[in-house]
C-alpha positions in Angstrom: -130.0 -102.4 -5.7 -129.9 -105.9 -7.2 -132.7 -107.9 -8.2 -133.7 -110.4 -10.8 -136.6 -111.1 -13.2 -137.8 -114.1 -15.1 -138.3 -113.9 -18.7 -140.4 -116.3 -20.6 -138.5 -117.7 -23.7 -140.4 -118.5 -26.8 -140.4 -122.1 -27.9 -138.0 -121.4 -30.8 -135.5 -119.8 -28.7 -134.2 -123.4 -27.7 -131.9 -125.6 -29.8 -129.1 -123.4 -30.8 -125.7 -124.8 -31.6 -123.1 -124.8 -28.9 -125.0 -126.5 -26.1 -126.7 -125.3 -23.0 -123.8 -122.9 -21.9 -124.3 -120.7 -24.8 -128.1 -120.6 -24.3 -128.8 -119.5 -20.8 -132.3 -121.2 -21.1 -133.8 -123.2 -18.1 -136.8 -125.0 -17.1 -139.1 -123.6 -14.4 -142.8 -124.0 -13.5 -143.7 -121.8 -16.6 -141.5 -123.7 -19.2 -138.4 -122.4 -20.8 -137.1 -119.1 -19.2 -134.3 -116.9 -18.8 -133.5 -114.8 -15.8 -132.1 -111.2 -16.0 -130.2 -110.1 -12.9 -129.7 -106.4 -12.6 -128.0 -103.9 -10.4 -129.3 -100.4 -10.5 -128.1 -97.2 -9.0 -129.9 -94.8 -6.4 -131.9 -93.3 -9.4 -133.0 -96.6 -10.9 -130.5 -96.7 -13.9 -128.8 -100.0 -14.7 -125.2 -100.4 -13.9 -124.9 -104.2 -14.2 -126.7 -106.8 -16.2 -126.3 -110.7 -16.2 -128.3 -113.3 -17.8 -128.8 -116.8 -16.6 -131.1 -119.7 -17.0 -134.3 -119.2 -15.4 -134.2 -121.7 -12.4 -130.9 -119.8 -11.2 -131.6 -118.3 -7.9 -131.0 -114.4 -7.3 -128.4 -114.9 -4.9 -126.0 -117.0 -7.1 -124.6 -114.2 -9.4 -125.1 -111.4 -6.5 -121.6 -111.4 -5.1 -119.9 -111.1 -8.3 -122.2 -108.5 -9.4 -121.9 -106.3 -6.4 -118.3 -106.5 -5.9 -117.7 -104.4 -9.0 -119.6 -101.4 -7.8 -119.1 -99.0 -4.7 -122.1 -98.1 -2.7 -122.8 -96.8 0.6 -126.0 -98.8 0.9 -127.0 -101.9 -0.7 -130.7 -102.2 -0.9 -132.0 -105.9 -1.7 -135.1 -108.2 -0.8 -135.0 -111.4 1.3 -133.6 -113.4 -1.6 -130.2 -111.7 -0.8 -130.2 -112.6 2.9 -127.2 -115.0 2.9 -124.5 -114.8 5.4 -121.8 -114.8 2.3 -123.6 -111.9 0.7 -124.0 -109.8 3.7 -120.4 -110.3 4.7 -119.3 -109.5 1.2 -121.2 -106.2 1.4 -119.8 -105.4 4.7 -116.3 -106.1 3.8 -116.5 -103.4 1.1 -117.7 -100.9 3.6 -121.1 -100.7 2.4 -124.5 -101.1 4.8 -126.7 -103.9 3.8 -130.3 -102.8 3.7 -131.8 -106.4 3.5 -134.7 -107.7 5.7 -134.1 -111.0 7.4 -135.7 -114.1 6.3 -138.4 -115.3 8.5 -136.4 -118.6 9.5 -133.2 -116.7 10.7 -132.6 -117.2 14.3 -131.3 -113.9 14.9 -133.0 -111.2 12.7 -130.8 -108.5 11.6 -131.9 -104.7 11.8 -132.3 -102.8 8.7 -133.5 -99.3 7.7 -137.1 -99.8 6.8 -137.2 -96.2 5.6 -134.3 -96.7 3.1 -135.7 -100.0 2.0 -138.8 -98.4 0.4 -136.4 -97.2 -2.2 -136.0 -100.7 -3.6 -139.1 -100.0 -5.8 -136.7 -98.2 -8.2 -135.3 -101.8 -9.2 -138.8 -103.0 -9.9 -139.7 -99.8 -11.9 -136.5 -100.7 -13.8 -137.7 -104.3 -14.8 -141.1 -102.8 -15.7 -139.5 -100.2 -18.1 -137.4 -102.8 -19.8 -140.4 -105.3 -20.2 -142.0 -102.7 -22.2 -139.8 -103.6 -25.2 -141.2 -106.8 -26.8 -137.9 -108.5 -27.5 -137.0 -108.3 -23.8 -140.3 -109.4 -22.5 -140.4 -112.4 -24.4 -137.0 -114.2 -25.6 -136.9 -114.9 -29.2 -133.2 -115.2 -29.6 -131.4 -118.6 -29.5 -128.1 -117.4 -28.0 -127.8 -115.7 -24.7 -125.3 -113.2 -26.0 -127.9 -112.0 -28.8 -130.5 -111.8 -26.0 -128.2 -109.8 -23.8 -127.5 -107.3 -26.5 -131.4 -106.8 -26.8 -131.6 -106.2 -23.1 -128.7 -103.8 -23.1 -130.2 -101.8 -25.9 -133.4 -101.5 -24.0 -131.1 -100.3 -21.0 -129.6 -97.7 -23.3 -133.0 -96.5 -24.0 -133.9 -96.1 -20.3 -130.5 -94.2 -20.1 -131.3 -91.7 -22.7 -134.8 -91.2 -21.4 -137.2 -93.1 -23.8 
């Protein structure tokens, strides 16, 4: 189950040496922000985490994140309803459980009962945002922030 969540960055998180590619900070409506893209398993435990700038759409890192994992079903929201993503999921033998966007000319069928399990990825983001260093980004470099997110993921895996 892939999804993404925007994290507000503190004003002091900007300005690191090395340029924009080492910071993963972007401008959005709320100011400086970072986006955490995550893939969780059927129990809601994280299996893949990627950090990008805040304005990056959820579908941009989706294919690379999903191709590393095998699954019977890939449950995602409408942000992942792109022909390339659906074709990538189906080419690996998985079944996409993704509702169609309202502007799609031929809506695709999906298992509505199974789609209800997508709440697990939302619960995962709720859990990691309980950690202050994850909920507000204070680190200047994206590698340092990613390490804080991974520590929070470890805490979820061990049951805290």
